[in-house]
C-alpha positions as CSV (number, residue, x, y, z in Angstrom):
1,X,27.9,1.3,-25.7
2,X,27.9,-2.3,-24.1
3,X,24.5,-4.5,-23.7
4,X,25.1,-4.1,-19.8
5,X,25.0,-0.5,-20.1
6,X,21.7,-0.3,-22.3
7,X,20.4,-2.9,-19.8
8,X,21.4,-0.5,-16.7
9,X,19.8,2.7,-18.6
10,X,16.6,0.8,-19.2
11,X,16.3,0.1,-15.7
12,X,16.9,3.5,-14.3
13,X,13.5,4.2,-16.4
14,X,11.7,1.8,-14.3
15,X,9.0,3.2,-11.8
16,X,9.1,0.3,-9.4
17,X,12.6,-0.7,-7.8
18,X,11.7,-4.4,-6.7
19,X,10.8,-5.7,-10.1
20,X,14.2,-4.0,-11.3
21,X,16.1,-5.7,-8.9
22,X,14.7,-9.1,-9.4
23,X,15.1,-9.1,-13.1
24,X,18.9,-8.0,-12.2
25,X,18.9,-11.2,-9.9
26,X,17.6,-13.2,-12.8
27,X,20.5,-11.7,-15.1
28,X,23.3,-13.2,-12.7
29,X,22.0,-16.8,-13.4
30,X,20.5,-16.5,-17.0
31,X,22.4,-13.7,-18.8
32,X,21.1,-10.8,-20.3
33,X,17.5,-10.9,-21.5
34,X,16.6,-11.8,-25.2
35,X,14.3,-8.9,-25.0
36,X,14.2,-5.5,-23.0
37,X,12.5,-2.3,-22.9
38,X,11.8,0.5,-20.4
39,X,8.9,-1.6,-19.1
40,X,10.0,-5.2,-19.4
41,X,12.7,-8.0,-19.5
42,X,12.2,-11.2,-21.3
43,X,13.9,-14.7,-21.4
44,X,13.0,-17.4,-23.7
45,X,13.4,-21.3,-22.6
46,X,14.8,-20.8,-19.1
47,X,14.5,-22.7,-16.3
48,X,11.9,-25.3,-17.5
49,X,9.6,-22.1,-18.6
50,X,8.9,-21.4,-22.3
51,X,9.0,-17.8,-21.4
52,X,10.1,-15.5,-18.4
53,X,8.9,-11.8,-18.4
54,X,9.7,-9.5,-15.6
55,X,7.7,-6.1,-15.8
56,X,8.1,-2.7,-14.4
57,X,4.5,-3.1,-12.4
58,X,3.6,-4.0,-8.8
59,X,0.2,-5.4,-8.8
60,X,-1.3,-5.7,-5.3
61,X,-2.8,-9.2,-5.1
62,X,-4.6,-10.4,-2.2
63,X,-4.8,-14.3,-2.2
64,X,-4.0,-16.2,-0.4
65,X,-2.1,-13.4,1.4
66,X,-1.5,-10.0,0.3
67,X,1.6,-9.6,-2.1
68,X,2.5,-7.9,-5.3
69,X,3.0,-9.2,-8.6
70,X,5.5,-8.5,-11.3
71,X,7.0,-11.4,-12.9
72,X,5.3,-13.6,-15.4
73,X,6.2,-17.7,-16.6
74,X,5.0,-19.5,-19.2
75,X,4.4,-23.3,-20.3
76,X,3.0,-25.0,-23.1
77,X,-0.1,-26.7,-21.9
78,X,-3.6,-27.5,-23.7
79,X,-6.3,-26.6,-21.5
80,X,-9.9,-27.7,-22.1
81,X,-12.3,-25.4,-22.4
82,X,-14.5,-26.5,-19.5
83,X,-11.5,-26.2,-17.3
84,X,-10.6,-22.5,-18.1
85,X,-13.4,-21.1,-15.9
86,X,-12.5,-23.3,-13.1
87,X,-9.0,-22.6,-13.1
88,X,-9.5,-19.0,-13.4
89,X,-11.6,-19.1,-10.1
90,X,-8.8,-20.6,-8.4
91,X,-6.5,-17.6,-9.0
92,X,-6.3,-14.4,-10.9
93,X,-2.7,-15.2,-11.5
94,X,-3.4,-18.1,-13.9
95,X,-3.5,-17.1,-17.7
96,X,-4.3,-19.2,-20.2
97,X,-4.2,-18.7,-24.1
98,X,-6.3,-21.2,-26.0
99,X,-4.9,-20.0,-29.3
100,X,-1.1,-20.6,-28.4
101,X,-2.3,-23.6,-26.2
102,X,0.2,-22.1,-23.3
103,X,-0.6,-21.1,-19.6
104,X,1.4,-18.2,-17.8
105,X,1.5,-17.5,-14.2
106,X,1.9,-14.1,-12.7
107,X,3.5,-13.5,-8.9
108,X,6.2,-12.1,-7.3
109,X,8.6,-15.0,-7.6
110,X,9.7,-17.9,-9.9
111,X,8.8,-20.0,-7.3
112,X,5.7,-19.0,-6.7
113,X,4.8,-19.3,-10.5
114,X,6.2,-22.9,-10.6
115,X,3.7,-23.7,-7.8
116,X,1.0,-22.1,-9.8
117,X,1.9,-23.7,-13.2
118,X,2.5,-27.2,-11.4
119,X,-1.0,-26.9,-10.1
120,X,-2.4,-26.2,-13.7
121,X,-0.5,-29.4,-14.9
122,X,-2.1,-31.6,-12.0
123,X,-5.6,-30.2,-12.9
124,X,-5.4,-30.9,-16.5
125,X,-3.7,-34.2,-16.1
126,X,-6.4,-35.0,-13.7
127,X,-4.2,-35.5,-10.3
128,X,-6.0,-33.0,-8.5
129,X,-9.3,-31.0,-8.5
130,X,-9.6,-27.4,-9.7
131,X,-10.8,-25.8,-6.5
132,X,-9.5,-22.7,-4.8
133,X,-8.8,-24.4,-1.8
134,X,-6.1,-26.7,-3.2
135,X,-4.6,-23.9,-4.7
136,X,-4.2,-21.7,-2.0
137,X,-2.9,-24.8,0.4
138,X,-0.1,-25.4,-2.2
139,X,0.9,-21.7,-2.4
140,X,1.0,-21.4,1.6
141,X,2.9,-24.7,1.8
142,X,5.4,-23.2,-0.3
143,X,5.8,-19.9,1.9
144,X,6.1,-22.3,4.9
145,X,8.7,-24.5,3.7
146,X,10.6,-21.1,2.7
147,X,10.2,-19.9,6.3
148,X,11.2,-23.0,7.9
149,X,14.5,-23.0,5.9
150,X,13.2,-25.5,3.3
151,X,13.4,-25.3,-0.4
152,X,10.4,-26.1,-2.6
153,X,10.9,-28.8,-5.7
154,X,8.8,-30.3,-8.3
155,X,9.6,-32.5,-11.1
156,X,10.0,-30.3,-14.1
157,X,11.2,-27.0,-12.7
158,X,15.1,-26.7,-12.6
159,X,15.5,-23.8,-10.2
160,X,18.9,-22.7,-11.4
161,X,18.8,-19.3,-9.8
162,X,18.1,-21.1,-6.5
163,X,14.9,-18.9,-6.3
164,X,13.3,-21.3,-3.8
165,X,16.5,-21.5,-1.8
166,X,16.0,-19.6,1.5
167,X,19.7,-19.0,1.7
168,X,19.8,-17.3,-1.4
169,X,21.7,-14.1,-1.2
170,X,19.0,-12.1,-3.0
171,X,16.4,-12.7,0.0
172,X,19.1,-12.5,2.8
173,X,22.0,-10.6,2.3
174,X,21.7,-8.7,-0.9
175,X,19.1,-6.3,0.8
176,X,18.5,-3.0,-0.7
177,X,19.1,0.2,1.2
178,X,15.5,0.5,1.6
179,X,15.0,-2.9,3.6
180,X,18.1,-2.2,5.8
181,X,17.9,-2.0,9.4
182,X,17.4,1.7,11.0
183,X,19.4,3.2,13.6
184,X,19.6,1.6,16.7
185,X,18.4,-1.6,15.2
186,X,20.6,-4.7,13.9
187,X,19.9,-7.7,11.7
188,X,19.2,-11.0,13.2
189,X,18.3,-13.4,10.3
190,X,15.2,-12.8,8.2
191,X,11.7,-13.4,8.0
192,X,8.7,-13.6,5.6
193,X,6.5,-10.6,5.6
194,X,3.5,-10.3,3.4
195,X,5.1,-12.9,1.0
196,X,8.2,-11.2,0.9
197,X,11.5,-12.2,2.8
198,X,12.8,-9.0,4.6
199,X,15.6,-8.4,7.1
200,X,14.5,-9.3,10.7
201,X,15.8,-6.0,12.5
202,X,16.0,-5.9,16.4
203,X,17.0,-3.2,18.9
204,X,20.7,-3.6,19.6
205,X,20.1,-3.5,23.2
206,X,17.1,-5.6,23.7
207,X,17.1,-8.7,21.3
208,X,13.5,-9.4,21.4
209,X,11.0,-10.6,18.6
210,X,8.5,-8.2,19.8
211,X,10.7,-5.1,19.0
212,X,11.2,-6.4,15.1
213,X,10.2,-4.1,12.5
214,X,6.7,-4.6,11.4
215,X,6.7,-2.8,7.9
216,X,6.7,-5.2,4.9
217,X,9.8,-3.4,3.9
218,X,11.6,-3.2,7.6
219,X,11.9,0.4,7.2
220,X,10.8,3.0,9.8
221,X,7.6,4.7,9.1
222,X,9.5,7.9,10.1
223,X,11.6,7.5,7.1
224,X,8.9,6.6,4.7
225,X,7.6,9.1,1.8
226,X,3.9,9.3,1.2
227,X,3.6,6.5,-1.3
228,X,5.5,4.2,0.8
229,X,3.4,4.9,3.6
230,X,0.4,4.5,1.6
231,X,1.5,0.9,0.5
232,X,1.7,-0.1,4.0
233,X,-1.6,1.2,4.8
234,X,-3.0,-0.5,1.7
235,X,-1.6,-3.9,2.9
236,X,-3.8,-3.7,6.3
237,X,-6.8,-2.8,4.2
238,X,-6.2,-5.5,2.1
239,X,-6.4,-7.6,5.0
240,X,-9.7,-6.2,5.9
241,X,-11.2,-6.8,2.6
242,X,-10.4,-10.3,2.9
243,X,-12.2,-10.6,6.2
244,X,-9.5,-10.9,8.0
245,X,-9.4,-9.3,11.5
246,X,-6.8,-7.1,12.8
247,X,-5.2,-7.3,16.3
248,X,-5.1,-4.7,18.7
249,X,-1.4,-4.3,17.9
250,X,-2.2,-4.4,14.3
251,X,-4.8,-1.6,14.7
252,X,-2.5,0.5,16.7
253,X,0.1,0.2,13.9
254,X,-2.2,0.9,11.1
255,X,-3.1,4.0,13.1
256,X,0.4,5.0,13.3
257,X,0.7,4.9,9.7
258,X,-2.1,7.2,9.3
259,X,-0.3,9.7,11.9
260,X,2.8,9.9,10.0
261,X,0.8,10.1,6.4
262,X,-0.8,13.0,8.1
263,X,2.4,14.8,8.9
264,X,4.5,13.3,6.1
265,X,4.3,17.0,4.2
266,X,5.4,18.8,7.1
267,X,8.7,17.2,7.2
268,X,10.1,18.7,4.1
269,X,8.9,22.0,4.9
270,X,11.6,24.8,5.6
271,X,10.8,27.3,8.5
272,X,11.4,29.9,6.0
273,X,8.2,29.7,4.1
274,X,6.6,32.9,4.8
275,X,6.6,33.9,1.2
276,X,4.7,31.2,0.6
277,X,2.2,30.5,3.1
278,X,-1.0,32.9,2.6
279,X,-0.6,32.7,-1.2
280,X,-2.5,30.7,-3.9
281,X,-6.3,30.3,-4.4
282,X,-6.7,27.2,-2.2
283,X,-5.8,25.9,1.3
284,X,-6.8,27.7,4.5
285,X,-9.9,29.2,5.5
286,X,-8.7,32.7,4.9
287,X,-8.7,32.2,1.3
288,X,-5.2,30.4,0.3
289,X,-2.1,28.7,2.3
290,X,-2.2,27.8,5.5
291,X,-3.9,29.5,8.7
292,X,-2.1,29.9,12.0
293,X,-4.4,28.9,15.5
294,X,-3.8,30.0,18.9
295,X,-4.1,28.1,22.0
296,X,-8.0,28.6,22.3
297,X,-8.2,26.7,18.8
298,X,-9.2,29.9,17.3
299,X,-7.9,30.7,13.7
300,X,-6.0,34.0,14.1
301,X,-4.6,34.6,10.3
302,X,-2.3,33.2,7.9
303,X,0.5,31.1,8.8
304,X,3.8,33.4,8.6
305,X,2.0,36.5,9.3
306,X,2.7,36.2,13.1
307,X,2.8,39.8,14.9
308,X,5.5,40.8,17.2
309,X,5.4,39.1,20.6
310,X,2.6,36.5,19.5
311,X,3.2,33.1,21.0
312,X,4.1,30.2,19.2
313,X,0.9,29.4,16.8
314,X,0.3,26.3,15.2
315,X,0.1,26.1,11.3
316,X,-2.6,23.9,9.7
317,X,-4.2,23.4,6.3
318,X,-7.5,23.7,5.9
319,X,-8.2,19.9,5.4
320,X,-5.9,19.4,8.9
321,X,-8.0,21.9,10.8
322,X,-11.3,19.9,9.8
323,X,-10.0,16.7,10.7
324,X,-9.0,18.1,14.2
325,X,-12.3,19.9,14.4
326,X,-14.2,16.9,13.4
327,X,-12.6,15.1,16.1
328,X,-12.9,17.4,19.2
329,X,-13.8,20.7,18.0
330,X,-11.8,23.6,19.0
331,X,-10.4,21.7,21.9
332,X,-8.8,19.2,19.7
333,X,-7.1,22.3,17.7
334,X,-6.3,23.8,20.9
335,X,-4.4,20.8,22.3
336,X,-2.6,20.6,18.9
337,X,-1.4,24.1,19.9
338,X,-0.4,23.6,23.0
339,X,1.7,20.6,22.0
340,X,3.4,22.5,19.3
341,X,4.6,25.1,21.9
342,X,5.8,22.8,24.4
343,X,7.6,20.8,21.5
344,X,8.7,24.0,19.9
345,X,8.2,26.9,22.2
346,X,10.2,29.5,20.6
347,X,8.2,31.7,18.0
348,X,11.6,33.3,16.4
349,X,13.5,29.9,15.9
350,X,14.7,29.7,12.5
351,X,15.9,26.8,10.1
352,X,14.1,23.7,9.3
353,X,10.6,23.0,10.5
354,X,10.1,21.0,13.4
355,X,7.3,18.5,12.9
356,X,5.0,18.1,16.0
357,X,2.3,15.2,15.2
358,X,-1.2,16.4,15.7
359,X,-2.1,13.4,17.3
360,X,-2.6,13.1,21.0
361,X,0.3,11.5,23.0
362,X,2.8,11.4,20.3
């Protein structure tokens, strides 16, 4: 078996796609890693770093803006004990090992790590103060350079992979399928979102910035699974935790993500689930499975047990029924039933389930 085959096999065991893609990106410049497992790849003495480690992890980090950490870079640097706490307050991405006399940085790119480690070097050599504001201003300046098409540079980082180059194919053209524009949209350059460069997708018939995708991956929420939707919601939550207020448009977007999350399980349901509905020990108010409701908002039995001639019901899980009830009592459930009947009136239709949102107006 070739070494490349082993590497590919290891990546197939990774849980997080983007770190795996980034590691493959590093291989193109630095060759096969010096060490590799099902959880990480390691290169020694590359690009001005003592060690680079790409791990199968996706750690949400809120400073200076929400992003994900997975790549580590280390340099030899002796840090005085009294500076350790001050540097730790500047960023949770700064990793100090006094026994090895080395400092590491953990972020989402080699560029960000180079900025972080350069800050540490400047602090140790008394060229700047160890304060969070200084560190954050450097990270933000680097990101702005990238967004403006400019390349970040420092005196010791070689950047052989072109990681800081805004025109690097990894950030522009080699976008994985999950980041491609959806049907009816086309790519018009790239843009930065939540610390990551994504395709700038616009409607083909209306080239307008306002129609660009607003998710961090450029993927339409309708095409996302539960984990992907939760990831997008977590980004908005992280902004709120940081004390940042959301605009009315952002609030609407967050609400829509919750709506999609509320119905995501329904998308994969097959209409012919009569054998499943009504079984089990948990679920609907009637003792298991989902319950069906009429146009008055009343529970009339188990989903799948409709009587001949009965109008199209709305099937709800116990939690969804309770959620609607909390919003508006039986009237809210009745509205969901009536909407279902308008969108999917035939009670005898077979085939795949036709998902109809419980949210008013959608």
